[in-house]
N, C-alpha and C positions, 0 to 999 in steps of 0.2 A: 814277785814277780807279776807282771800284770795280763790280768786275763785276757785271751783274745776277743777282740773285735771289731767290728768294719762297720764305720758309719753309715754307709750307702743302705743298710738295713736296718738301723736303730727302730724302734717303736718302742712305745708303750705297753706295756702289757698289764694293765689295769682292765681294761673292756675289751673287748672283740667282738667288731661288726663280720658277722658272716655274711656271706654269699648271698643273693636274692635266691630264693627256691625256685628251682627249674624244673618247670615241666616236665613229666614223664614223656620222654621221646624214644623214639625208635631203638637206638642201641640198648638202652636201659630194660627197656620191655624185653628185647632180645635177649639180655644179659637174663633176667627172669625165667624166660623162656628156657634157657642151658643150665640154671639153675635145677629146676624143676622138671628137666626132661624126661624123667621114668614116670613122674605123674603123668604129664601130659599124653605120653606114649600108654601110658592103660587107658587111661579117658578115651583118646583117640581110636584105641583097639574097641573099644566096648563100643563106641558111636558107629563104627566101621559093621560091627557083629550086629547093633542095633538094625541099621540100615537092610542088611541083608536078610536079618530074621523076617523085618517087618515087608521087604519083596516078595519072599517066601511066602509069609502068612498069607498079604493081604489079597485079598480077592481080585482079578480082573476086571478092568471098565473100561467100556466103549463108548467111546466121544461119538455124537452124531450131531449137526448143527445146522439148522434152517433158517436162510436167510428171508428179512421181512422188511420191505420198505413202505414207510410210513407216508402217507400223503397229509401234509402238515394240515391242521386246521384251518379255514378262512372264514371270513367275514361275510356275510351273505348279503350284500349291497347291492342293489339292481341301478346301474350307472349306464341308461342310454340301452335298455334291456341284455347287459352285457355282466356276467360274473366275476366279479374284482376279488385279488385274496388278498391278507394281509402277509406281511413275513413271516417265517418259521420262527417258531419259539421252541427253546431247549426245555424248556417245562414241559413242553407236548410229549418231547421224548422220554422222559421222565415220568410221565402218568402213565404211557402206554407200557412204559416196564412195570411200573407198579399193577396194572391192569395185570401184565401176563403174567403177575406172581400170585392175584387173587386164587381165593378158593373157587369163584365163580368159574374162571376158565378152567380149574383144575378139575370142576364136576362135568362143563362140556366133552373133557378129554375123557375122561373115564366113559361116559355115556357113548361117545363116538366110539372108541376102542372095546367097548363092553369089558373093562379091566377089572369091575368088580368081580365076573366070574371068570377070569383066567387066574388059574392057582398057579402055574408058573410066573405068573410077572408078580403074585402078591407072595409070593415064599422065599423069591431071591432075594437077597440083604447085600449091598456094596459098603455097609460099615463095617470098621474089625473092632466090633464089639465082642467081649467073653463068652456071650451066648452063640453068636454067629462065629466065632473060631470055633467052640464047643459041636456046635452043629456041624459045621464041617468037615472036624476031625473025627468024631463016634457019633456024628447021628443024633445027639444029646440036646434037649432042649427045643428053642425055636417056638413058633406059632402054628397053632394046628389049626389047618383054614377050614375045614369041613366043621368045626364045633361054630363057626362065628353064622352070626344072623347075616341079612341082606343089608340091614342099616350098617354094623360092623364093618363088612367087608368093603361098603361103598366109602367109609370114612377110611379104613385104613389102605384102600386105593388112590384118594384122593390124597391125604398125606403124604404117599409115598412119591406121587407124580410131581408134587410142590417140591419135596426133597431133592428129585433129579433132575427137575427143569430150571435150567436161570438161565436168564436175558442178558445181554452181554450188549451196551450202547459201542456203536463204532464212531471213535469222534471224527467232529466235522463233517459229517453226515446224518440221512435220514434213515440209516439202515439199523437195524437191532437182528444178531446173532442169538438165536432159539438154542444153544445148547440143551443136550439131555445125556446125562453120565448114567450108565447103567450095564452090570456083567452080562444081559441078553443085548448083541448088537442090533439085531432086529427089534427088537420091543424099544430101545433107546431111538433109533430112527423113525419108529412108529409114533413114538409120543413126539418127539422136536415138531413131527410134521402136522399132527393132528394139533399143536399147539397155535402153529399159524393160524390153521384153518381156524381154530376155536376163536381167536382173537378177530379176525377179521369177520367173524358170522356175528359175534357178540357186537361189533361195531355196528353193522349193518340193522340189527335188531333193535340197538339202541336208538339209532338216527330213526326209524319209522316209527317208533312208538312217540317218541318226543315229536314228531311231525303232526303225528294223529291227536296226539293230547293238546297241542300249541292250534292247530285248526279248530278243533271242536269248541278251545278256549276263547279264541279271539270270534268263532262266529256268534257264542253266546255273549260275546260285550258289543260287537255290532247291533244286534238288534236291540240290547239296553238301551245303546246311545239312540239310537234312530227313532226309537219312540220317545226318549227327550228331547229330541230336534225339533219332530212335529209340534210336539205340546209347546213348547217355548215359542216358534215360529207365528204359532197360532193365537199365544197370548199377545206377542209383538204384533202384530196385525188388527185384531181387535182394538189396541189401546188408541195404535193413529190412528182408527176411524171414531172414537170415540170424543179424541182433542182435536181432531183436525189438523192432523200433521202432515205433510206433506215435506217430503225427505226426497232430496237428489242422489244420485249414484254414491255420491262421494259424502255420504252420511250429513250433507248440511241441508239446511229450510230454504227457502226462495226468499226468505227476508233477508238471511244472511246472503245470500247472493247479491241481494239489490244493495245491501248495505256495503258491498265489499265494491261494487259497481259505482254507487253516490259517492264513497271516500275518492275512487280514481279519479271521478269529474270534478269533485270540492279541490281535489288538490291539484289538477289543472285550473279550475279556476280561478285560485289565487295566486297561481304562479304567473297569468295573465293581468291577476289585478295588478301584481306586483309589478307587473313589468311597464303595463302605461301609467304606473304613478309616478315610476321614474321620470317617465317621457314629461308627463304632466309638470311634474317639477320643474323639468327644464325649462318648459314655456313660460313657465311663471318668474323664472328668472330672466325674460330674454333671451334664452338662446336657443329659440325654435328654430334659428336655420343651420342648427347642428344636430338637428333629429336625425336618425337614420333612415327615415323617410323621405327627407327632405336631400338630404346628401345622396341617397341612391335614386331619386328620379332622374331619368334621363331627360324629361322636356326643360325641366329645370337646370340641368346642367346645360343643354342647348342652351336654352336661354342665357344662361351664365357666360357660355364663351360668345353669344353676338354682343353682348353688352362688355367684355373685354377686347373683342375685336374695334365697337365704335370707340372704346374711349381709346385705343392707341390712333386710330385714324384720326380724332380730332387731337391728340397730344402733337401726332406729325404738322398738322395743318395749320397748328396755333402757331408756329416756326413763321411760316409765309402770310396768315391772314388773321386779322383782329377777330376777336369774340362777337362784336356786333356785326361780323359780314355775314350776309345770308346762309353761305354755305357752313359755315361755324355755326350759327343759333341751328338751322335745320339737322344737325349732326347731334346738337346739345339736347334736341327736343325728343331725336330719336331717343337717346341713353335714358332721357327721362323717365319717357311712359315703359321704357320696359325694365325699368327697376321699380315702377311701379306695379306693372305685371307681374314681377318676382316675388316682390311682398304680399301682393294679395294670394298668389300660391302658398307662399310659406305660411301664413291666416292660414287658409283653408285646408292645409295638411295638420295646422296646429290641431283645427277644430274637430279635426276629425277623429285624433288622437285623442282630445279630451271625451267623444262620443263614445268613441271603444271603450276608455277607462269606467265610463259610466256603466257603461253596459256588463262590464267584468265585477262591477262592484253590487251589481242587482242579482248577477248570474250567482255570484256567491253568497249573495244574503239567501236567494231559493234554496240553492243546494241544501245549506246550513240544515234549513228550516223542513225540508223531505227527510235531511236523515236524523233528525232528532226523532218524528214521527217516527222513522222506522228502527230507532234504537229502542222506542218504548215497547213497538209490537217484536222486537227481538229479545228482549227480558221477559215479556210474557209466554214466548215461544220457548226461552231458556228453562222456567220453571215448568211447562208440560214434558220437555225432553230430558231431563232427571229420571223421572220411571220408563221413558224410553230407553234411555241409554241402556239404564241396568237391563231391561228386557232383551235390547238388543245384543248387549255383550254376553248374556246366557246363551241365545243363537249363535252367536258364533263361536261359546266355546265347546257347545254341544257339535255344533258341523266340524269345527279341529279335529274334537274327538274320532267325528264317524269317518272322516276322510283318512284319519291315519290309520284307524283300524281297517278301513276297507283293504287300505294299500297293504298292511301288512298280512291280511289274508290274501290276496293276490298274490305277494313275494312269498309265502309260504309253500303257495300250489305249484309256484315256476320252480321254488327250490327241491321239490317233493322230486319231479320231475326231471330237474337236472341231477338229482342224488346220486355219488358214486360209492364206492367203497372207500375206508380210510386207509385201508394198506394193501399189498400186494407182496403175492410169494416171490423175491426174484429168482432163489434156490432151494429146490427141494433138499433134506437132509437126505443122503444116502447112507445104504447098510456100513458101518464099517468095516474092514477087513481085520485088523490088528489092534491089540488095548492100547491106548492111553497112558495107562497106570492097570498096577505100580512100575514106574521108571527105576529100576536098579541104581543106576549112577547118580541122579537126581538125590534117590533115599539115601543112598550112601554117603553123599555132599551132605544131606540137611544133617544125617548123625553126625559126619564130624564136626559141623558147627556148633552143633549142639553140646556136643562132647567138649568142642574148645570153650562154649561158654561155661559149661559147668566147671573144665578146670579151670579157666580164669578166674571165676566166684569161689573155688574151693583154695587155690591159691594165695586169694584177696584175704579172706578168712583167716588163713594160715597167718599169712603176715600181720593181718589188722591184731592177731593175738600175741602175736612175737612182741613181748615189749624190751626185748635184748637189743645193743647195738651190734648190728653187722657190717655197718660200713661208717669209714671215718668221715663221711660227712653228715650221718647221722651224729656224730658226735660232736663236731664242729656246730651242727645246727640246734642242737639240744641243748647244750652247756654255754653256748657261744662263748666257745674257746677257740685258739688255731690249733690245728693239729702241729704238734712237734716232731712225730715220727711213728713210722710202725715197725712194730715188732714183732716178727713173724713166730708161728707156730712151729714147733719142734715137733714131728710126727715121731711116736714112741714117747712122749713126756716130757718132763722138766731138761733143759739143755743140758748137758754133760759139761765138765768142769774142760775138756779139749774143746769143746765148741767155744765158750767163751774165752779162752786164750788163744786160739787160731786167730788169726789176723785174716784168713780168705774163708772164714765163715760165715753163713747168712745172719747170725746172730751178732758177729762183730762189726759186717759192713753195716746193720741195721741200727746197733747204738754209735756207729761213726757219725750217721745221718744226724741221729738226736744229738750227739754233741755239737755238733753242727748249728742245727736248729736253736738250741740253747746259746751259741755264742751269739745269736743275732737276737736276742729275747728281752733284752734289757736295754735302757737308755746309753748305757754302757759300755754293752757288752753282753757275758754272763752274769749274772747275780752273784754277788760274794757269798751271799748265804741262800740255801736252797734246800726245799723240803718236799720228798717224796713222798705221796701218799697216795691213797686210793680209796673207794668206796667200800667195799668190801674185803676180807680175808682174802687170801688165794690169787690175789691177781697179779703177783709177779711183782709188787714195787721193791723187795726189798733183794731181788736179783737185778733189777734196772736200777737201784741205787750202788749195788754193789758194782754193777759194769762200768756205768757213769763214772765211778771214780777213779777206777781203773784208766779209762778212758783221758780222762783230764788229767792225770797224773803221769801216763805215758808223753803228753806233750808239755813236759816240764813244769806243771801247775803243781805248786803246793795243797794237798788237795788232804783234809780231812772228811772220816766218813764215821759220822757218829748214830751209832743204832738208839735211836729215839724211843724204839718201842720196849717200853720197860712194863709191857705186861706180857707179851709174847716175842722175844727177842730171836733174833735169826742170823745176825750179820757173824756173829761167831761160829756158828755150826759153819757158815760158807767159807769164812777162811780158817775156819779147823783149829780154833783156839779156845782156852777158856773165859768165862764169862766170872769171874771171881771179881773183878773191881770194873769199875764203868761210870757209867753216867748218875747213875743214882747215888754211888756212892761219893762221887763229887759235890751232889747237889745237897747232900743231907749232911755233907763235911765227917765222914765218918771215915776218911784216908788218914793211914801214917805216912809216915815217911818212905818207907819200904814200899808200899802198895800206890804210894803215888806216882812212883816211876812207871806203874806199869799201865797206868790211864791212857798214855798215846803209844801203841801197840806198833810196834815195825813190821811191815808188810814184805812181800815179794819186790816191790817195786819202792826204792828211797825215797819219792816223791810223795807216798802215800801212806796216811797215819790213820788206824783204827781207833776210833772209843767205844767198846762195848757197853753194853746197856747196863750191864751190872747186876748187884743184888735186887729181887723184885721187890718193889718198894711198894706197902698197901695203900700208897696216895700220889700215884703219878703225876697226875694235874697240880697238887698240891704244887711239890715240888719243880712245875714247870712252870708255874707264874710266881715262882719266887724270886727275890731279886739275885741272887746267886746265880737263875738263869740268865738274868738280863748281864751280871759282869761277865759271867762265862761266854757268852756272846762276844759280848766287847773284846774279849782277850783274844779267844778265835780269831776274832777277823783281823787284829792284829797281826797274829801267829804266821797264818795260813793264806793262801789265794784264794781256795775255796773251800767253803763247808758245806757239807751234803748231810743234810737228817734223812735218817730212815723213819719217818713216821707209822702209827698205828693207823688204820683204816679210819675214817670219817664218822660212819655211820655206830650210831651207840655210845661214843667216848667222846670227851671234849678235847685231848691229848694234841691230835691233829689240829685244830683250828687254834688252840692255844701259841703252839708253835710255828701255824703260819703267820701269827701276826708280827712275831720278832725276825723272820727273816724278811729278805728280798724278795724272794720269787718262791712260789710252790707249784710243782708240778701234778697232777694229777693223774694217776693210772687206769687207763680203763680197758679190762677186758672183754675180748669179742665173744658175743655171748654167753655171757654169764653174769653179768651185772643189770638188773632193772634199770631200764632208763629214767623212771621217778626216782628210783635211789642217788644215781648220779647226780640229777640235779639238784635236788637237795644237800647232797655232800657240799656240790661247788657254791649253792646259797649258803651253806653255813661256814664254809671258809669265808668267803665274801662278808658276810654279816659277822665275822669276829675279826675285820680289818685285815686279812690277808689280802694278797696279790698273787693270780694265780696265772702264771707267766702262758700255761698251753696245755695240751691232753696229749696223751703218749698212749695210743692202741696197741694195747698187747695180744698175744697171742694171736695174731691174725693170719686168718687161715684165705687166701685169694679164692680158694674153690668154694667158697660158701658166698662170694660176693661176684659170680659168674657175671660179666657187661659191666659189672661197676668200672670206669674208665681211669686209667692212670695209675692202676694198682696190678695190671696183670704179672708184672717183673717179680711180686712177692712171695715168691714160694723160697722153699728149704734149699734147692740146689740151684738156684739161679747164680749165686754169688761165688760157685766153687770155681776159680780164675783158672782156665785152660782145661777144665775139665778133662775127661777122658784120655783125648788125644795127648793134653801135656803128660800122662801118667804113661801112653804108649811111648813117648819119646824116652822120657827118665829110665825104664824097667825093662828094656830090650823085647824080643819075639814070644817070650815065654808070655810075659804080663799081658804082648799083645794079643796073644790067643785067650786068653783069659777076658779079658775086657772085651775080645769081640762078641765072645760068648755070653758073655753079661750082657752087652747090649742086644743083641738079638732076643734074648728073653726079654729084656725090657719093652724092648718094640713090639712084640709078642703080644704081652701083657697089656700096653697101652695103646692100642692101635686105634679104637673109639676114642680116647682122650685125646690123642694128637690131633683128630678130624673136631672136634668140640674146640682144642687151643687153635685151629686154624679160626674158625669162627668168631672166636673171642675176640680174638685179633684183628680179624677184618674188623669188628662190631669198634675196636677200639679205634685204628684208625678213621674210619665214618663218623665215632661222636669229635674225635679231637681237630679233624678238618672242619666239623659244625661248629666248636667254640673258637675256632680261630678265624672264621668267617664271621661272628658275631662281636 
């Protein structure tokens, strides 16, 4: 008979890729909170008591606040006799806060209020120290004020003022709140107001002292620089007289002025010479009539016009008269005379141009000669001017320093006259009527928060130290195995035979789920040969092997259950039979014909056969690795549809790894809160290294109450699988049974009221988590 299989769920059981580790989410945290609710409740109660105790024991503190507005520092630059300011800077506010915290301000406050002689101020203490508590409760301890010296009193008062006074910056403003916290409301207000006054007075004193020091320093510098300036001016004048140096207002000599003028004249003469030179060249080329002077002459233009008119008249009369006619000869004479006059005029202008050209040449030569003389004189002057320039530069430097110092001295004088306070009190501190601390609600809240933190740290430490498996996810993650099934724990001990045989019990339903998971574990359905093992003894592997064999046989599968634990066999006890002959006898060949008939023992189910472990041998591993074991495996596979081996534990012995290499699949049983994680990991590694294929893990003795908040396993309780429940019993047993059941339900409801509340919370947490998982 073929074992059931479903191709849609086929998968290899060589390896298992576990789901990626999910981060801790709200349902998980809620589950831990429900699980450790009593510990958290104890911590919360302790936190509340701590907050209440502090509220009762702590001294009452009064808070007085004075508001101080800063005048932001400015750059004192005089522009047109007006005082201009630079933008405000956050550093100025922070500097003011640090100054308020300084010891010098505290000393001013102590002196202003005479706090060193105020025994009430010196004796009051707002801290929650042991000495303060003893002093308040029993009058024990404390400081004897009368025994202190004057200096010790002052130091104590200064330290106390610094401890109770706190400046607080107001964001985006130039306002500072000066807060004073003290058990006495009147002293708190006095200290806050005195602090504001002390800061203002200190600023005024520092400003006045700084102005006086700066004025005296600059005055001394002015006197020194003035003497240097007078000495350097005298040296410059004496040198100029000795060297006969005359310098104009712009530091140039007269020779330099003349050279500049001659250069301009020479440039003009050169331009004239070049201009007339071009005109002379034009005359030499016979194009004098085209000179600008000729073309632009009005007289010559009128003469040309007359010549043109006469020539026109001559051409008109030539058509009527002959050239020899007297009229024609007269016109020809006039034309010739005018042309002669025009030539003479052009020649005269040409001569004038030549004369101007020659004059320009002569002027250029004269200017060059004079410029050469002046340049010689300038070189001589420059040699003398080197020392003059050095002396002149020293005079200018001293004069610049002198003028700058005079300006700064005048500015300091004006700044002193315009000096104002650097801060103003915009709101004085009023005497508080009610204490601001201790605040009972806040103290209780802080105590609860601290208690929750301590509880969380304690729970984390406990969970960190817990190296046992608590949830199926831990098994899948640590062992890298799929979870085949969860077997619930039976409250009261091991499952009874009635629980295993009853089809409506929680154990039976869990094993049916395991059987279904095994049907999908191999490539062809359920493995034909299956080994059931565990990490350590007493994890329930024998019970699981026994129940699985019965469940598969119930489906009509020809099943053989072999007790392969030849060290501590258990299946014969479960089936209530003897262990005279079995697997060890078969492997050692010590069976006779009569005993061989008892190897395959008949059970209550005709489809289930049992092979007990037999006589306990001295060397079980040697028997398992023998050739007889291999032949037995082949024979059993041919005769039965499913062979289940109840193997010994893995750790400490080699029987289970040897058997896992011979079978198609191995199931590792892991018990909740029993086997250490590292041991289970090493067991799975041993099976894999031996060549065995682990198809999955079974989480045995699972108690859902130990995993509150774990999504998907709330149904895993012993009472969940009772079909019909009490209602079905009522309908079957009549009114008498109804009355008994009602009484029983009432008692159970009274005993488990708080459990039902937490069950509602767990169900709500499950719904939230499942919805989040579907969304992802």
